[in-house]
Short mmCIF file of the C-alpha atoms (twelve columns), coordinates in Angstrom:
data_MODEL
# 
_entry.id   MODEL 
# 
loop_
_atom_site.group_PDB 
_atom_site.id 
_atom_site.type_symbol 
_atom_site.label_atom_id 
_atom_site.label_alt_id 
_atom_site.label_comp_id 
_atom_site.label_asym_id 
_atom_site.label_seq_id 
_atom_site.Cartn_x 
_atom_site.Cartn_y 
_atom_site.Cartn_z 
_atom_site.pdbx_PDB_model_num 
ATOM 1   C CA . MET A 1   -190.633 -59.711 -47.028 1 
ATOM 2   C CA . LYS A 2   -192.359 -63.096 -46.944 1 
ATOM 3   C CA . GLN A 3   -192.277 -66.570 -48.389 1 
ATOM 4   C CA . TYR A 4   -195.313 -68.809 -48.705 1 
ATOM 5   C CA . ASP A 5   -195.738 -72.369 -47.504 1 
ATOM 6   C CA . ILE A 6   -196.970 -75.149 -49.768 1 
ATOM 7   C CA . LYS A 7   -200.481 -75.008 -48.306 1 
ATOM 8   C CA . LYS A 8   -200.865 -71.325 -49.152 1 
ATOM 9   C CA . ILE A 9   -199.344 -71.794 -52.615 1 
ATOM 10  C CA . ASN A 10  -201.633 -74.698 -53.473 1 
ATOM 11  C CA . LYS A 11  -204.703 -72.836 -52.228 1 
ATOM 12  C CA . THR A 12  -203.900 -69.805 -54.383 1 
ATOM 13  C CA . LEU A 13  -202.968 -71.788 -57.485 1 
ATOM 14  C CA . GLY A 14  -206.180 -73.770 -57.095 1 
ATOM 15  C CA . LYS A 15  -208.205 -70.668 -57.987 1 
ATOM 16  C CA . TYR A 16  -206.832 -70.593 -61.535 1 
ATOM 17  C CA . ASN A 17  -206.687 -72.702 -64.670 1 
ATOM 18  C CA . LEU A 18  -202.966 -73.362 -65.000 1 
ATOM 19  C CA . ASN A 19  -200.432 -74.668 -67.416 1 
ATOM 20  C CA . GLN A 20  -196.717 -75.268 -66.912 1 
ATOM 21  C CA . VAL A 21  -194.459 -74.047 -69.695 1 
ATOM 22  C CA . GLN A 22  -190.750 -74.099 -70.401 1 
ATOM 23  C CA . VAL A 23  -189.152 -70.897 -71.664 1 
ATOM 24  C CA . ASP A 24  -185.711 -70.831 -73.273 1 
ATOM 25  C CA . VAL A 25  -184.132 -67.660 -71.931 1 
ATOM 26  C CA . HIS A 26  -180.550 -68.282 -72.992 1 
ATOM 27  C CA . PRO A 27  -178.387 -71.273 -73.948 1 
ATOM 28  C CA . GLY A 28  -178.102 -73.220 -70.739 1 
ATOM 29  C CA . MET A 29  -180.998 -71.407 -69.029 1 
ATOM 30  C CA . VAL A 30  -184.517 -72.818 -69.336 1 
ATOM 31  C CA . LEU A 31  -187.213 -71.574 -66.948 1 
ATOM 32  C CA . ASN A 32  -190.128 -73.704 -65.789 1 
ATOM 33  C CA . LEU A 33  -193.143 -71.486 -65.171 1 
ATOM 34  C CA . ALA A 34  -196.664 -71.996 -63.912 1 
ATOM 35  C CA . VAL A 35  -198.837 -69.651 -65.983 1 
ATOM 36  C CA . VAL A 36  -202.518 -68.756 -66.022 1 
ATOM 37  C CA . ILE A 37  -204.420 -70.103 -69.030 1 
ATOM 38  C CA . GLU A 38  -206.275 -67.273 -70.799 1 
ATOM 39  C CA . PRO A 39  -205.572 -64.650 -68.110 1 
ATOM 40  C CA . TYR A 40  -207.981 -62.162 -69.625 1 
ATOM 41  C CA . MET A 41  -210.856 -64.412 -68.601 1 
ATOM 42  C CA . LEU A 42  -210.157 -62.847 -65.202 1 
ATOM 43  C CA . LEU A 43  -211.594 -59.614 -66.594 1 
ATOM 44  C CA . ASP A 44  -214.988 -61.283 -66.916 1 
ATOM 45  C CA . LYS A 45  -214.782 -62.247 -63.255 1 
ATOM 46  C CA . MET A 46  -213.951 -58.642 -62.333 1 
ATOM 47  C CA . ALA A 47  -216.912 -57.374 -64.348 1 
ATOM 48  C CA . GLU A 48  -219.221 -59.812 -62.559 1 
ATOM 49  C CA . GLN A 49  -217.946 -58.666 -59.174 1 
ATOM 50  C CA . GLU A 50  -218.538 -55.020 -60.060 1 
ATOM 51  C CA . ALA A 51  -222.046 -55.827 -61.323 1 
ATOM 52  C CA . GLN A 52  -222.797 -57.488 -57.993 1 
ATOM 53  C CA . ASN A 53  -221.310 -54.509 -56.112 1 
ATOM 54  C CA . LYS A 54  -218.530 -56.667 -54.762 1 
ATOM 55  C CA . ARG A 55  -214.928 -55.583 -54.384 1 
ATOM 56  C CA . ALA A 56  -213.206 -56.391 -57.684 1 
ATOM 57  C CA . GLU A 57  -209.709 -57.805 -57.884 1 
ATOM 58  C CA . ARG A 58  -206.959 -55.510 -59.072 1 
ATOM 59  C CA . PHE A 59  -206.463 -55.555 -62.825 1 
ATOM 60  C CA . PRO A 60  -204.702 -58.870 -63.579 1 
ATOM 61  C CA . TYR A 61  -201.730 -57.637 -65.591 1 
ATOM 62  C CA . TRP A 62  -199.607 -59.842 -63.355 1 
ATOM 63  C CA . ALA A 63  -201.207 -63.045 -64.684 1 
ATOM 64  C CA . GLU A 64  -199.866 -62.777 -68.231 1 
ATOM 65  C CA . LEU A 65  -196.438 -63.867 -69.425 1 
ATOM 66  C CA . TRP A 66  -195.245 -60.692 -71.160 1 
ATOM 67  C CA . PRO A 67  -192.687 -60.704 -73.982 1 
ATOM 68  C CA . THR A 68  -191.010 -57.692 -72.386 1 
ATOM 69  C CA . SER A 69  -190.130 -59.718 -69.278 1 
ATOM 70  C CA . LEU A 70  -188.720 -62.479 -71.466 1 
ATOM 71  C CA . ALA A 71  -186.630 -59.975 -73.431 1 
ATOM 72  C CA . LEU A 72  -185.235 -58.394 -70.262 1 
ATOM 73  C CA . ALA A 73  -184.461 -61.833 -68.816 1 
ATOM 74  C CA . ARG A 74  -182.635 -62.756 -72.044 1 
ATOM 75  C CA . TRP A 75  -180.684 -59.522 -72.064 1 
ATOM 76  C CA . VAL A 76  -179.486 -59.729 -68.455 1 
ATOM 77  C CA . SER A 77  -178.539 -63.372 -68.891 1 
ATOM 78  C CA . ARG A 78  -175.969 -62.542 -71.582 1 
ATOM 79  C CA . ALA A 79  -174.986 -58.963 -70.721 1 
ATOM 80  C CA . ASP A 80  -172.293 -60.084 -68.255 1 
ATOM 81  C CA . LEU A 81  -173.350 -57.434 -65.740 1 
ATOM 82  C CA . PRO A 82  -171.467 -57.085 -62.453 1 
ATOM 83  C CA . HIS A 83  -173.363 -58.583 -59.533 1 
ATOM 84  C CA . PRO A 84  -174.877 -55.786 -57.437 1 
ATOM 85  C CA . THR A 85  -174.201 -55.611 -53.737 1 
ATOM 86  C CA . GLY A 86  -177.045 -56.729 -51.513 1 
ATOM 87  C CA . TRP A 87  -180.555 -57.571 -52.629 1 
ATOM 88  C CA . VAL A 88  -181.902 -56.405 -55.987 1 
ATOM 89  C CA . CYS A 89  -185.509 -55.164 -56.085 1 
ATOM 90  C CA . GLU A 90  -187.737 -56.367 -58.932 1 
ATOM 91  C CA . LEU A 91  -190.745 -54.078 -59.438 1 
ATOM 92  C CA . GLY A 92  -194.086 -55.476 -60.565 1 
ATOM 93  C CA . CYS A 93  -192.738 -59.016 -60.671 1 
ATOM 94  C CA . GLY A 94  -195.914 -60.697 -61.914 1 
ATOM 95  C CA . LEU A 95  -195.055 -64.343 -62.586 1 
ATOM 96  C CA . GLY A 96  -191.454 -63.667 -61.550 1 
ATOM 97  C CA . VAL A 97  -189.593 -64.254 -64.826 1 
ATOM 98  C CA . VAL A 98  -186.882 -61.583 -64.586 1 
ATOM 99  C CA . GLY A 99  -186.121 -62.125 -60.913 1 
ATOM 100 C CA . ILE A 100 -185.849 -65.890 -61.348 1 
ATOM 101 C CA . ALA A 101 -183.459 -65.471 -64.290 1 
ATOM 102 C CA . LEU A 102 -181.304 -63.101 -62.228 1 
ATOM 103 C CA . ALA A 103 -181.334 -65.462 -59.244 1 
ATOM 104 C CA . LYS A 104 -180.129 -68.269 -61.510 1 
ATOM 105 C CA . LEU A 105 -177.193 -66.005 -62.380 1 
ATOM 106 C CA . GLY A 106 -176.347 -65.720 -58.689 1 
ATOM 107 C CA . TRP A 107 -178.014 -62.375 -57.944 1 
ATOM 108 C CA . ARG A 108 -180.047 -62.035 -54.756 1 
ATOM 109 C CA . VAL A 109 -183.490 -60.840 -55.793 1 
ATOM 110 C CA . GLU A 110 -186.537 -59.644 -53.889 1 
ATOM 111 C CA . ALA A 111 -189.490 -59.868 -56.269 1 
ATOM 112 C CA . THR A 112 -192.130 -57.285 -55.347 1 
ATOM 113 C CA . ASP A 113 -195.719 -56.641 -56.378 1 
ATOM 114 C CA . PHE A 114 -198.851 -55.153 -54.839 1 
ATOM 115 C CA . VAL A 115 -201.071 -58.165 -55.635 1 
ATOM 116 C CA . GLU A 116 -200.611 -61.095 -53.284 1 
ATOM 117 C CA . ASP A 117 -201.490 -63.734 -55.883 1 
ATOM 118 C CA . ALA A 118 -198.638 -62.450 -58.050 1 
ATOM 119 C CA . LEU A 119 -196.248 -62.895 -55.129 1 
ATOM 120 C CA . VAL A 120 -197.505 -66.432 -54.579 1 
ATOM 121 C CA . PHE A 121 -196.952 -67.285 -58.263 1 
ATOM 122 C CA . ALA A 122 -193.457 -65.747 -58.203 1 
ATOM 123 C CA . CYS A 123 -192.642 -67.765 -55.086 1 
ATOM 124 C CA . HIS A 124 -194.000 -70.959 -56.643 1 
ATOM 125 C CA . ASN A 125 -192.105 -70.405 -59.890 1 
ATOM 126 C CA . ALA A 126 -188.904 -69.806 -57.946 1 
ATOM 127 C CA . LEU A 127 -189.446 -73.159 -56.228 1 
ATOM 128 C CA . LEU A 128 -190.070 -74.846 -59.601 1 
ATOM 129 C CA . ASN A 129 -186.676 -73.573 -60.736 1 
ATOM 130 C CA . LYS A 130 -184.925 -74.589 -57.488 1 
ATOM 131 C CA . ILE A 131 -183.615 -71.078 -56.836 1 
ATOM 132 C CA . GLY A 132 -183.155 -71.467 -53.113 1 
ATOM 133 C CA . ALA A 133 -181.926 -68.636 -50.896 1 
ATOM 134 C CA . ASN A 134 -181.219 -66.207 -53.770 1 
ATOM 135 C CA . HIS A 135 -184.913 -65.371 -54.216 1 
ATOM 136 C CA . ARG A 136 -187.608 -63.968 -51.961 1 
ATOM 137 C CA . VAL A 137 -190.832 -62.029 -52.433 1 
ATOM 138 C CA . GLY A 138 -192.212 -58.885 -50.799 1 
ATOM 139 C CA . TYR A 139 -195.222 -56.579 -50.962 1 
ATOM 140 C CA . LEU A 140 -194.513 -53.081 -52.306 1 
ATOM 141 C CA . ASP A 141 -197.028 -50.256 -52.641 1 
ATOM 142 C CA . TRP A 142 -195.685 -47.800 -55.216 1 
ATOM 143 C CA . ARG A 143 -197.641 -44.980 -53.584 1 
ATOM 144 C CA . ASN A 144 -195.748 -45.423 -50.333 1 
ATOM 145 C CA . PRO A 145 -192.484 -47.273 -50.991 1 
ATOM 146 C CA . VAL A 146 -190.658 -48.328 -47.849 1 
ATOM 147 C CA . GLY A 147 -187.561 -50.390 -47.237 1 
ATOM 148 C CA . GLU A 148 -183.802 -50.235 -47.430 1 
ATOM 149 C CA . GLN A 149 -182.038 -48.665 -50.381 1 
ATOM 150 C CA . ARG A 150 -180.775 -50.983 -53.107 1 
ATOM 151 C CA . SER A 151 -177.856 -50.727 -55.494 1 
ATOM 152 C CA . CYS A 152 -180.002 -52.115 -58.312 1 
ATOM 153 C CA . ILE A 153 -183.686 -52.140 -59.321 1 
ATOM 154 C CA . VAL A 154 -185.136 -54.006 -62.310 1 
ATOM 155 C CA . ALA A 155 -188.556 -53.818 -63.956 1 
ATOM 156 C CA . SER A 156 -190.292 -54.756 -67.198 1 
ATOM 157 C CA . ASP A 157 -193.204 -52.924 -68.833 1 
ATOM 158 C CA . VAL A 158 -194.093 -50.698 -65.871 1 
ATOM 159 C CA . ALA A 159 -193.980 -47.246 -67.536 1 
ATOM 160 C CA . TYR A 160 -196.991 -47.745 -69.823 1 
ATOM 161 C CA . GLU A 161 -199.174 -45.125 -68.089 1 
ATOM 162 C CA . LYS A 162 -198.157 -41.538 -67.350 1 
ATOM 163 C CA . LYS A 163 -200.090 -41.613 -64.087 1 
ATOM 164 C CA . ASN A 164 -197.591 -44.175 -62.755 1 
ATOM 165 C CA . HIS A 165 -194.507 -42.083 -63.537 1 
ATOM 166 C CA . PRO A 166 -194.600 -40.048 -60.288 1 
ATOM 167 C CA . TYR A 167 -194.835 -43.293 -58.300 1 
ATOM 168 C CA . LEU A 168 -191.889 -44.808 -60.155 1 
ATOM 169 C CA . ASP A 169 -189.943 -41.611 -59.578 1 
ATOM 170 C CA . ARG A 170 -190.747 -41.827 -55.866 1 
ATOM 171 C CA . ILE A 171 -189.515 -45.423 -55.734 1 
ATOM 172 C CA . LEU A 172 -186.225 -44.501 -57.376 1 
ATOM 173 C CA . ARG A 173 -185.757 -41.508 -55.069 1 
ATOM 174 C CA . LYS A 174 -186.376 -43.578 -51.938 1 
ATOM 175 C CA . LEU A 175 -185.125 -47.063 -52.755 1 
ATOM 176 C CA . LEU A 176 -182.268 -46.668 -55.257 1 
ATOM 177 C CA . MET A 177 -178.851 -45.710 -53.916 1 
ATOM 178 C CA . PRO A 178 -176.944 -42.811 -55.493 1 
ATOM 179 C CA . GLY A 179 -174.911 -44.323 -58.301 1 
ATOM 180 C CA . GLY A 180 -177.265 -47.301 -58.414 1 
ATOM 181 C CA . ARG A 181 -178.522 -48.928 -61.602 1 
ATOM 182 C CA . PHE A 182 -182.123 -49.191 -62.822 1 
ATOM 183 C CA . TYR A 183 -182.726 -51.680 -65.651 1 
ATOM 184 C CA . LEU A 184 -186.062 -51.123 -67.406 1 
ATOM 185 C CA . GLY A 185 -187.503 -53.209 -70.224 1 
ATOM 186 C CA . ASP A 186 -190.166 -51.512 -72.349 1 
ATOM 187 C CA . PRO A 187 -191.779 -52.459 -75.706 1 
ATOM 188 C CA . GLN A 188 -191.156 -48.990 -77.175 1 
ATOM 189 C CA . ARG A 189 -194.308 -47.442 -75.748 1 
ATOM 190 C CA . LYS A 190 -194.782 -43.700 -76.224 1 
ATOM 191 C CA . ALA A 191 -195.466 -43.102 -72.539 1 
ATOM 192 C CA . ALA A 192 -192.146 -44.709 -71.626 1 
ATOM 193 C CA . GLY A 193 -190.336 -42.100 -73.727 1 
ATOM 194 C CA . GLU A 194 -191.718 -39.385 -71.462 1 
ATOM 195 C CA . PHE A 195 -190.548 -41.297 -68.404 1 
ATOM 196 C CA . VAL A 196 -187.055 -41.629 -69.891 1 
ATOM 197 C CA . LYS A 197 -186.903 -37.881 -70.517 1 
ATOM 198 C CA . MET A 198 -188.006 -37.173 -66.945 1 
ATOM 199 C CA . LEU A 199 -185.113 -39.216 -65.548 1 
ATOM 200 C CA . GLU A 200 -182.606 -37.723 -67.992 1 
ATOM 201 C CA . ASP A 201 -183.721 -34.229 -66.907 1 
ATOM 202 C CA . GLN A 202 -182.949 -35.270 -63.319 1 
ATOM 203 C CA . GLY A 203 -179.387 -36.116 -64.291 1 
ATOM 204 C CA . TYR A 204 -179.651 -39.888 -64.646 1 
ATOM 205 C CA . GLY A 205 -177.123 -41.471 -66.952 1 
ATOM 206 C CA . HIS A 206 -178.937 -43.321 -69.703 1 
ATOM 207 C CA . GLN A 207 -178.124 -45.963 -72.288 1 
ATOM 208 C CA . VAL A 208 -180.515 -48.080 -74.331 1 
ATOM 209 C CA . GLU A 209 -180.228 -51.341 -76.229 1 
ATOM 210 C CA . THR A 210 -182.925 -53.070 -78.257 1 
ATOM 211 C CA . GLU A 211 -183.789 -56.748 -77.932 1 
ATOM 212 C CA . ARG A 212 -185.762 -58.777 -80.473 1 
ATOM 213 C CA . GLN A 213 -188.153 -61.208 -78.814 1 
ATOM 214 C CA . LEU A 214 -190.264 -63.853 -80.554 1 
ATOM 215 C CA . TRP A 215 -193.299 -64.836 -78.537 1 
ATOM 216 C CA . GLN A 216 -196.447 -66.670 -79.607 1 
ATOM 217 C CA . ALA A 217 -195.453 -66.442 -83.270 1 
ATOM 218 C CA . LYS A 218 -195.083 -62.660 -83.096 1 
ATOM 219 C CA . GLU A 219 -191.982 -60.485 -83.224 1 
ATOM 220 C CA . HIS A 220 -191.559 -57.906 -80.464 1 
ATOM 221 C CA . TRP A 221 -188.937 -55.171 -80.193 1 
ATOM 222 C CA . VAL A 222 -188.097 -54.296 -76.614 1 
ATOM 223 C CA . ASP A 223 -185.915 -51.425 -75.444 1 
ATOM 224 C CA . ILE A 224 -183.654 -52.186 -72.493 1 
ATOM 225 C CA . HIS A 225 -182.967 -48.921 -70.670 1 
ATOM 226 C CA . ILE A 226 -179.951 -48.718 -68.370 1 
ATOM 227 C CA . PHE A 227 -180.195 -45.789 -65.955 1 
ATOM 228 C CA . THR A 228 -177.564 -44.696 -63.461 1 
ATOM 229 C CA . LYS A 229 -178.793 -42.562 -60.590 1 
ATOM 230 C CA . PRO A 230 -176.770 -39.373 -60.031 1 
# 
């Protein structure tokens, strides 16, 4: 695990065109977030690096504020879930929305990603929201997950590609305690249905609720999957 000092945060944020937005998650919970303006402009930078035979940055999914993360944050904020024991692991935290919402509810959250800039943004956004000791960040490679087992793991929009399903399965096998909960937000992608079936075939308990999320003048329907590890 690690936290970043102000010098490191400012240096990283200085590489991007930024805006600060306020997001209404739930009555009484408004998140202040530093976001990247037009994150897909980063793709042009990646293309230039590849053309110059330089090492390209990892695909910048982390830089976008996804409606699925907002929907999951809204759902957990009103679901009146019991607080898990120990630290909760957030997978693919990106800008840190879900973990920050949970930390505001009193959960202890370790926001993880495999891109350092994402971790810096999550750390910065946690500071913007004055989370304090309930939030920390940590690097996690899905191909080789290491660390202590957790009673709860949360993630939004991570099951969009079948090639990632074995890695997610490995994470749950290694890092989720027996009887632990896995909360997954997904915008009803076909690939996610195959992932759900894989876990059900392994004996996971499964429930699903659907959350309506308005974002940028569009309506999104997001499934919130609640898995219980056997």
